[in-house]
C-alpha positions in Angstrom: -11.7 11.3 -15.9 -9.3 12.7 -13.5 -7.8 11.4 -10.3 -9.2 12.5 -7.2 -6.9 14.3 -4.5 -7.9 11.5 -1.9 -7.0 8.8 -4.0 -3.5 10.3 -5.1 -3.1 10.9 -1.2 -3.9 7.4 -0.7 -1.4 5.9 -3.2 1.0 8.2 -1.9 0.8 7.2 1.9 0.7 3.7 1.0 4.2 4.3 -1.5 5.6 6.0 1.9 4.4 2.7 3.4 5.8 0.3 1.2 9.3 2.3 1.4 9.9 2.2 5.0 8.9 -1.5 5.3 11.4 -2.2 2.4 14.1 -0.3 4.1 13.0 -2.4 7.3 13.1 -5.8 5.6 17.1 -5.0 4.9 17.4 -3.8 8.0 16.3 -7.1 9.8 18.5 -9.1 7.4 21.9 -7.4 8.3 20.8 -7.8 12.1 19.5 -11.4 12.1 19.9 -13.0 8.9 19.5 -16.7 10.0 16.6 -15.7 11.3 14.9 -14.1 8.6 12.6 -16.5 6.0 13.1 -16.9 1.9 10.7 -14.4 1.2 12.6 -11.7 2.7 16.1 -12.6 1.1 13.9 -12.7 -2.2 12.6 -9.4 -2.3 15.7 -7.5 -1.1 17.6 -10.1 -4.2 18.4 -8.9 -7.3 15.0 -8.6 -9.2 13.6 -11.2 -12.2 15.4 -9.8 -14.8 12.4 -10.0 -17.3 10.2 -8.1 -15.1 8.2 -11.5 -14.7 6.7 -12.4 -11.0 8.4 -14.9 -8.9 5.1 -17.4 -8.3 2.6 -15.6 -6.4 5.1 -12.8 -5.4 5.5 -9.7 -6.9 9.0 -8.4 -6.1 8.4 -4.9 -5.1 11.1 -3.5 -7.8 9.6 -5.2 -10.5 6.6 -3.4 -9.3 8.4 0.2 -9.3 10.1 -0.5 -12.2 6.8 -1.9 -14.3 4.7 1.6 -13.1 7.8 4.1 -13.3 7.9 3.0 -16.9 4.5 3.0 -17.7 4.2 6.7 -16.4 7.3 7.9 -17.6 5.2 7.2 -21.0 2.1 8.4 -20.5 3.7 11.7 -19.4 6.2 11.3 -22.4 9.1 11.6 -19.7 13.1 9.9 -19.2 12.0 7.4 -16.0 15.1 5.9 -14.0 17.3 4.3 -15.7 18.2 2.3 -12.5 16.8 -1.1 -10.8 17.4 0.9 -7.4 13.9 0.8 -5.2 13.8 4.5 -3.9 14.7 6.7 -6.9 11.7 4.4 -8.9 9.3 4.7 -6.0 10.0 8.3 -5.3 9.8 9.1 -9.7 6.2 6.8 -9.1 5.3 8.7 -6.2 5.8 12.1 -8.3 3.6 10.7 -11.3 1.1 9.4 -10.2 -1.7 11.8 -11.5 -0.8 10.5 -15.1 -2.3 6.9 -14.3 -4.9 6.4 -17.5 -8.2 5.7 -16.0 -8.2 2.3 -17.2 -5.3 0.9 -15.6 -5.8 2.8 -12.0 -7.7 -0.3 -10.6 -4.2 -2.8 -12.0 -2.3 -0.3 -10.7 -4.3 -0.5 -7.1 -4.0 -4.3 -7.1 -0.4 -4.2 -7.3 0.6 -1.7 -4.8 -1.8 -3.6 -2.5 0.0 -6.8 -3.0 3.3 -5.1 -2.3 2.2 -3.6 0.7 1.0 -6.5 2.5 3.3 -8.9 1.2 5.8 -6.5 3.0 4.2 -6.1 5.6 3.8 -10.0 6.3 7.4 -10.1 5.9 8.2 -7.8 8.7 5.7 -9.8 10.9 7.3 -12.5 10.2 10.6 -11.2 10.9 10.3 -9.0 13.2 13.2 -7.7 16.0 14.1 -9.7 18.4 13.6 -8.9 22.1 17.2 -7.8 22.1 16.7 -5.3 19.1 12.8 -4.2 20.6 14.1 -3.7 23.9 17.3 -1.4 22.7 15.0 0.8 20.5 12.7 1.0 23.7 15.6 2.5 25.5 16.3 4.9 22.8 12.8 6.3 22.4 12.5 6.4 26.4 15.6 8.5 26.7 14.5 10.8 24.0 11.0 11.0 25.3 12.3 11.7 28.7 14.5 14.3 27.3 11.7 16.3 25.8 9.4 15.8 28.5 12.4 17.6 30.8 12.7 20.6 27.8 8.8 21.2 28.3 8.5 21.3 31.9 11.6 24.1 32.4 9.5 26.4 30.9 6.2 25.4 32.0 4.1 27.2 34.9 1.7 24.3 35.4 1.2 21.8 38.3 1.2 18.2 38.8 0.7 15.7 41.6 3.6 13.9 43.1 2.5 10.5 41.9 2.5 12.1 37.8 5.8 13.5 38.8 7.0 10.7 39.7 6.5 9.0 36.6 7.7 11.8 34.2 10.6 12.2 36.3 11.8 8.8 37.9 15.1 9.8 39.4 13.5 12.0 42.0 14.7 10.7 45.3 13.4 11.2 48.7 16.1 14.2 49.1 14.6 15.8 46.2 11.1 15.4 47.4 12.4 16.9 50.8 13.7 19.5 49.1 10.6 20.1 46.9 8.4 20.4 50.1 10.6 22.7 51.9 10.9 25.2 48.9 6.8 25.0 48.2 6.3 25.9 51.8 8.8 28.8 51.7 7.3 29.6 48.3 4.3 33.1 48.2 2.8 31.3 44.6 -0.3 30.0 44.5 0.6 26.3 44.6 -2.8 23.8 44.8 -3.1 20.9 47.6 -0.6 18.1 47.2 0.8 19.6 43.9 4.0 20.7 43.3 5.4 22.9 39.7 7.0 20.6 36.9 9.4 23.4 36.6 11.2 22.7 39.9 11.0 18.9 39.5 12.9 19.3 36.5 15.5 21.5 37.8 16.3 19.2 40.7 15.9 15.9 38.9 19.1 14.2 38.7 19.8 13.0 35.1 18.5 9.9 34.3 21.8 7.9 33.3 20.9 4.1 32.0 23.1 2.8 29.6 21.7 2.5 26.2 22.5 -1.2 24.9 25.3 -0.7 22.3 24.1 -2.1 19.1 20.8 0.0 19.6 22.3 3.2 17.6 20.7 5.1 14.5 21.9 4.9 11.2 21.6 6.3 8.1 20.0 4.0 5.6 22.5 1.9 4.3 22.1 -1.4 1.5 21.4 -4.2 4.1 22.8 -6.6 1.0 25.9 -4.8 0.8 26.7 -4.8 4.2 26.7 -8.8 5.0 30.2 -9.5 3.3 28.9 -12.2 1.1 28.9 -12.8 -2.5 25.4 -11.2 -3.2 24.3 -8.9 -5.9 22.7 -5.9 -4.8 19.8 -3.6 -6.1 21.7 -0.1 -4.9 24.7 -1.3 -5.8 23.6 -2.9 -9.2 25.3 -1.3 -12.5 23.1 -1.7 -15.9 25.9 -0.6 -17.9 28.2 -3.2 -16.6 25.9 -6.1 -15.9 24.3 -8.2 -18.4 22.5 -11.8 -18.0 24.0 -14.5 -19.8 21.4 -16.8 -22.3 23.4 -19.6 -22.4 24.0 -20.1 -18.5 21.5 -17.5 -17.1 23.7 -16.3 -14.5 24.4 -12.2 -14.5 28.0 -11.5 -15.6 30.3 -8.8 -15.1 31.1 -7.1 -18.5 34.5 -6.1 -17.3 35.3 -9.0 -16.1 34.0 -11.0 -19.0 32.8 -10.0 -22.9 33.9 -6.4 -24.1 31.0 -3.7 -23.5 30.6 -3.4 -27.4 29.7 -7.1 -27.2 26.9 -6.9 -25.2 23.1 -7.7 -26.3 20.6 -5.0 -25.6 18.3 -7.2 -25.0 20.2 -8.5 -22.2 20.8 -5.8 -20.1 
């Protein structure tokens, strides 16, 4: 039995949501590590080496690695040889059609668990008021810039109260100029209305400052930005790191045994 396109679209959308939430958890830890819960640090830390679940918590990378290798076997392809979240999730999203009928319910259950876990962590560790205000300032600036660009090419007319909301920098001086221009204009302008193009042309620019920390940055690994001695999934090299069975700790092969002495089962 083949998978319906609606089901594939739903799974792809949920995977994309999980990817965004995972990155947001990393961002929250970078912004406010002291205020984050243990679960937040667990899901962005190194996954269980044996691929097992930690109690009731299904580590996102354990989920992604498990199903990426499963889909690769079903498709007779090579999965991403990595512990990085992004390539694993992208591989799963691109090969969902190879899910066998008997395993689709298990995949759906795991996907719901990971999506729910990440959503809960983001809600519990939401942005502090300062970061929220900063993001709001960025969005407001972008929205007003887009509105001005549209108004400069529009023939629409609006009431004064609506124009005041769209261009809050308009002062009594600008309104006096608009009234004079309307009186001298031959255009058919409705009563109590003004062309939005006129308002956009003379409205002073919005010079409200944006908080310095409210800058849009490209994606980067949050665990690698802390300066602490933490292993990061995005920087974990499976060719040079292995689990020492006696101590149970991760060991850098370049600093300990030679690579030829490593046990492949420990990688």
